C-alpha positions in Angstrom: 2.4 -19.5 -5.5 6.1 -19.4 -4.5 8.3 -22.4 -5.0 11.0 -23.4 -2.6 14.6 -23.5 -3.9 17.9 -24.6 -2.3 20.9 -22.4 -3.3 24.1 -24.3 -2.9 27.6 -23.3 -3.9 30.7 -25.5 -4.3 34.1 -23.9 -4.0 37.0 -25.5 -5.8 40.4 -24.1 -6.7 42.9 -25.2 -9.3 45.2 -26.1 -6.3 42.9 -29.0 -5.5 41.4 -27.5 -2.3 37.7 -27.9 -2.2 34.9 -27.1 0.2 31.2 -26.4 0.4 29.5 -23.2 1.5 26.3 -23.5 3.6 23.1 -23.2 1.7 20.6 -20.3 2.1 16.9 -20.6 1.5 15.4 -18.9 -1.5 12.0 -18.4 -3.1 11.1 -17.1 -6.5 8.0 -15.2 -7.7 6.8 -13.4 -10.8 4.0 -12.7 -13.2 3.1 -12.6 -16.8 0.7 -10.0 -18.2 -0.8 -10.4 -21.7 -3.5 -8.2 -23.2 -4.5 -5.5 -25.6 -4.5 -1.8 -24.8 -6.3 0.9 -26.8 -5.8 4.7 -26.7 -8.0 7.5 -27.9 -5.8 10.7 -27.6 -7.2 14.2 -27.9 -4.6 14.9 -30.6 -6.2 12.6 -33.1 -9.6 11.2 -34.1 -8.2 7.8 -34.8 -8.0 5.3 -31.9 -5.0 3.1 -31.7 -4.5 -0.3 -30.1 -1.6 -2.7 -29.5 -0.5 -5.8 -27.6 0.5 -5.1 -24.0 2.9 -7.7 -22.7 4.9 -7.6 -19.5 6.8 -10.1 -17.4 8.7 -10.1 -14.1 10.8 -12.7 -12.3 12.3 -12.1 -8.9 14.4 -14.2 -6.4 14.5 -13.7 -2.7 17.3 -15.2 -0.6 17.4 -15.3 3.2 19.1 -17.1 6.2 19.0 -16.7 9.9 22.0 -16.5 12.1 22.5 -18.5 15.4 21.7 -15.3 17.3 18.3 -15.1 15.5 19.0 -12.3 13.1 17.5 -12.9 9.7 19.6 -11.7 6.7 17.7 -11.3 3.4 18.0 -9.8 0.0 16.6 -10.2 -3.5 17.2 -9.6 -7.2 15.0 -9.6 -10.2 16.0 -11.1 -13.6 13.3 -9.0 -15.2 10.9 -6.3 -14.0 8.1 -5.4 -16.4 10.2 -6.9 -19.2 13.1 -4.6 -18.7 15.5 -7.5 -19.5 18.1 -6.7 -16.9 19.1 -8.0 -13.5 18.6 -5.6 -10.6 19.8 -6.6 -7.1 18.3 -5.1 -4.0 20.1 -4.2 -0.8 20.3 -6.3 2.4 17.7 -6.4 5.1 18.5 -7.4 8.7 15.4 -8.5 10.7 16.1 -8.5 14.5 14.6 -10.7 17.2 12.4 -7.8 18.5 10.7 -7.4 15.1 12.6 -4.3 14.0 14.4 -4.2 10.6 17.3 -2.4 9.0 17.6 -2.0 5.2 21.2 -1.4 4.0 22.3 -0.2 0.5 19.5 0.9 -1.9 17.1 1.4 1.0 13.8 3.1 0.7 12.3 6.4 2.1 10.6 6.2 5.5 7.9 8.6 4.5 6.8 6.5 1.6 7.1 3.2 3.5 4.6 4.3 6.1 1.9 5.8 3.9 -1.4 4.0 4.1 -2.3 2.2 0.9 -4.8 4.0 -1.3 -6.6 1.5 -3.6 -5.8 1.8 -7.3 -7.1 0.1 -10.5 -5.3 -2.7 -12.2 -4.4 -3.2 -15.9 -2.1 -1.6 -18.4 -4.4 1.2 -19.6 -3.1 4.8 -19.7 -1.9 7.7 -21.7 1.5 9.1 -20.7 1.5 12.5 -19.1 4.6 13.5 -21.0 8.0 14.8 -19.9 6.9 18.5 -20.2 4.4 18.1 -17.4 5.9 18.4 -13.9 2.7 17.8 -12.0 3.1 14.8 -9.6 1.0 11.7 -10.3 1.7 9.9 -7.0 2.3 10.5 -3.3 5.9 9.5 -3.3 7.0 11.9 -6.2 9.7 13.5 -4.0 11.4 10.2 -3.0 15.1 10.8 -3.6 17.9 8.7 -2.2 21.5 7.7 -3.0 22.0 4.0 -3.0 24.5 4.4 -0.1 22.2 4.6 2.9 19.8 2.8 5.3 16.2 2.6 6.4 15.2 1.5 9.9 11.8 0.0 10.6 10.6 -0.2 14.2 8.8 -3.2 15.6 5.1 -3.1 16.1 3.7 -1.0 19.0 6.6 1.5 18.9 7.1 3.3 22.2 4.5 1.2 23.9 1.7 2.6 21.7 -0.5 -0.2 20.3 -0.7 0.0 16.5 2.1 2.5 16.1 5.2 2.0 13.8 8.0 4.4 13.0 10.9 4.6 10.5 14.0 6.6 9.8 16.0 6.6 6.5 19.0 8.4 5.1 21.1 8.4 2.0 24.6 9.7 1.6 25.6 10.7 -2.0 28.8 12.2 -3.4 28.0 12.6 -7.0 29.8 15.9 -7.5 28.4 19.3 -8.5 26.4 19.9 -11.7 24.8 22.8 -13.4 22.1 21.3 -15.6 21.4 17.8 -14.2 20.3 16.8 -10.7 20.9 13.9 -8.3 20.3 13.6 -4.5 23.2 14.2 -2.2 22.4 13.7 1.5 18.8 12.8 2.1 16.8 12.2 5.3 13.2 10.9 5.9 11.0 10.1 8.8 7.7 8.2 8.8 4.9 7.1 11.1 1.9 4.8 10.7 -0.9 4.0 13.1 -3.5 1.2 12.9 -6.7 1.2 15.0 -10.2 -0.2 14.9 -13.5 1.5 15.1 -16.3 -1.1 15.3 -16.0 -3.3 12.3 -13.6 -0.9 10.5 -9.8 -1.1 10.5 -8.3 2.4 10.0 -4.7 3.1 9.0 -3.1 6.5 9.0 0.4 7.1 7.8 2.8 9.7 6.5 6.1 11.5 6.9 8.6 14.0 5.6 11.3 13.9 3.0 14.3 16.2 2.8 17.3 15.9 0.4 20.1 18.1 -0.8 20.7 18.7 -4.5 23.9 18.0 -6.4 23.2 20.9 -8.6 25.0 24.0 -7.4 22.7 26.4 -9.3 19.3 25.3 -8.0 17.4 27.4 -5.5 15.2 24.5 -4.4 16.4 21.4 -2.4 16.3 18.1 -4.2 13.3 17.3 -2.0 11.3 19.2 0.7 8.0 17.5 0.8 5.5 15.7 3.1 2.8 13.2 2.5 -0.1 11.6 4.5 -2.6 9.0 3.6 -5.5 7.2 5.3 -7.4 4.0 4.5 -10.4 2.2 6.0 -11.3 -1.4 5.6 -14.8 -2.7 6.4 -15.4 -6.3 5.4 -14.8 -6.5 1.6 -14.8 -2.7 1.1 -11.6 -0.6 1.2 -11.5 3.2 0.8 -8.5 5.5 1.0 -7.2 9.0 0.4 -3.9 10.7 0.4 -2.2 14.1 -0.1 1.4 15.1 -0.7 2.9 18.6 -1.2 6.1 20.6 -1.2 9.0 21.8 -3.5 11.6 19.7 -5.2 14.0 19.4 -8.2 12.8 17.0 -11.0 15.6 15.1 -12.8 15.5 14.6 -16.6 12.7 17.1 -17.0 11.8 19.2 -20.1 9.7 22.3 -19.7 9.4 23.0 -23.5 10.3 21.2 -26.7 13.5 23.3 -27.0 14.7 22.2 -23.5 17.1 19.3 -23.4 15.5 16.2 -22.0 18.4 15.6 -19.6 18.0 19.0 -18.0 16.6 19.3 -14.5 13.7 21.6 -13.5 12.9 23.3 -10.2 9.4 22.5 -9.1 7.5 24.9 -6.7 4.1 24.3 -5.0 3.8 20.7 -6.0 0.7 19.0 -4.7 -1.2 15.8 -5.5 -4.4 14.3 -4.1 -5.6 10.8 -4.6 -8.8 8.9 -3.7 -9.5 5.2 -4.2 -12.0 2.5 -3.4 -12.0 -1.3 -3.8 -14.7 -3.9 -3.3 -14.4 -7.6 -3.4 -17.4 -9.8 -4.2 -16.4 -13.4 -4.4 -14.0 -13.8 -7.3 -14.6 -10.3 -8.6 -12.8 -7.2 -7.6 -14.0 -3.7 -8.5 -11.5 -0.8 -8.1 -11.6 2.9 -8.9 -9.0 5.7 -8.3 -8.8 9.4 -8.9 -5.6 11.5 -9.0 -5.2 15.3 -9.2 -1.8 16.9 -9.4 -0.5 20.4 -9.8 2.8 22.2 -9.8 4.8 25.2 -11.1 8.0 24.4 -12.9 10.8 26.6 -13.9 14.3 26.3 -15.4 17.1 26.3 -13.0 17.8 29.5 -11.1 14.9 31.5 -12.7 11.7 33.1 -11.6 8.5 31.1 -11.3 6.5 30.5 -14.5 3.2 32.3 -15.0 1.1 29.2 -15.5 1.0 25.8 -13.7 1.2 22.2 -15.0 -1.6 19.9 -14.0 -2.5 16.2 -14.2 -6.0 14.6 -13.7 -6.9 11.0 -14.1 -9.8 8.6 -13.3 -8.9 5.0 -13.5 -11.3 2.0 -13.0 -11.0 -1.8 -13.4 -12.8 -5.1 -12.9 -10.8 -8.2 -12.3 -12.1 -11.8 -12.1 -10.1 -14.7 -10.5 -10.4 -17.5 -13.1 -8.1 -19.9 -11.2 -5.5 -19.6 -8.4 -2.9 -17.1 -9.7 -4.9 -16.3 -12.8 -7.0 -13.2 -13.2 -8.9 -11.7 -16.2 -8.8 -7.8 -16.2 -10.9 -5.1 -17.9 -9.8 -1.5 -17.3 -10.5 2.0 -18.4 -8.7 5.3 -17.8 -9.4 8.9 -18.7 -6.7 11.6 -18.1 -5.8 15.2 -18.9 -2.3 16.6 -19.0 -1.5 20.4 -19.2 1.8 22.2 -19.5 2.0 25.9 -18.7 -1.8 26.0 -18.6 -2.2 24.5 -22.1 -3.7 21.1 -22.8 -1.2 18.5 -24.0 -3.5 16.8 -26.5 -0.9 14.2 -27.3 -0.7 13.2 -23.6 -4.5 13.5 -22.8 -7.3 11.2 -23.6 -8.8 7.8 -22.7 -7.4 4.3 -22.7 -8.8 0.8 -22.2 -7.3 -2.6 -21.5 -8.4 -6.2 -21.7 -6.0 -8.9 -20.6 -5.0 -11.5 -18.1 -2.5 -11.7 -15.2 -0.8 -15.0 -14.4 1.3 -14.9 -11.2 3.3 -17.4 -9.3 
């Protein structure tokens, strides 16, 4: 539950001139996660477990001008216990329902993807830095903070249920030979919502293209597309998505001898995900499957002989104990391979038992 705040600022100078700045409306939200996570990796016969504790606290600020344009922004004091303040950009919401994000905007292709259900909980074995296989549909999202994302109003172009978006980022980070950042990037996205009997169907996707700051790479920073579909019938939600293309992965490591800060060129990347969620009273059941594959190579070299891959099955059951309080039990099994070889230290199963308290 969000609490209403009033942000007021008094301006005073040593010259004795004082005044007040008009107040903006603000809300805050956050959550606290506490539990125990256990891991049984393929590299050892001994299961390990440890406390899993995460916390987040975010503030959203907004005000509406006399012309009806809403100006909003936000910042978090902590995101998953990172202990640092992270401000977002600005969002302008116009009277026709369209929006414009400025500075640290998103990627239109990711914004318009239909939501594929996923499991909750803190369970999971890391896939490792040597594995370049994508684990999510937005793996190619790459934007400089200087940029924008435009969101259309509902029923774009007079088509009921259609929304569109365009985004761009404009970087000037200089040339590099081992690391990689996005220079200019562009993205488009579309989503469409319709009904078929008692079922609401959402289809969304888009395309992402970005230049690379590295002057030696053959690949672009991003050249990928993604699409996802979801269907909701009563308390049941199912979804599926696919993304594929080429890109350059930052801070990658192909082998143990490769510097962790070096970039890698990724060819033939693809990822498929399926998910389902069912709500029965205060209980939510969720399951998700991810299959990713790619071929990585050091900068400006030929393609490797074997691919990297990532597979995972994740499931959870959550129970609403009280408003804003949920008990969670989760399990995940995953396999990570690098150059066709199983990464035993990054493969195995994990479980989680804990609680989520949100406000």
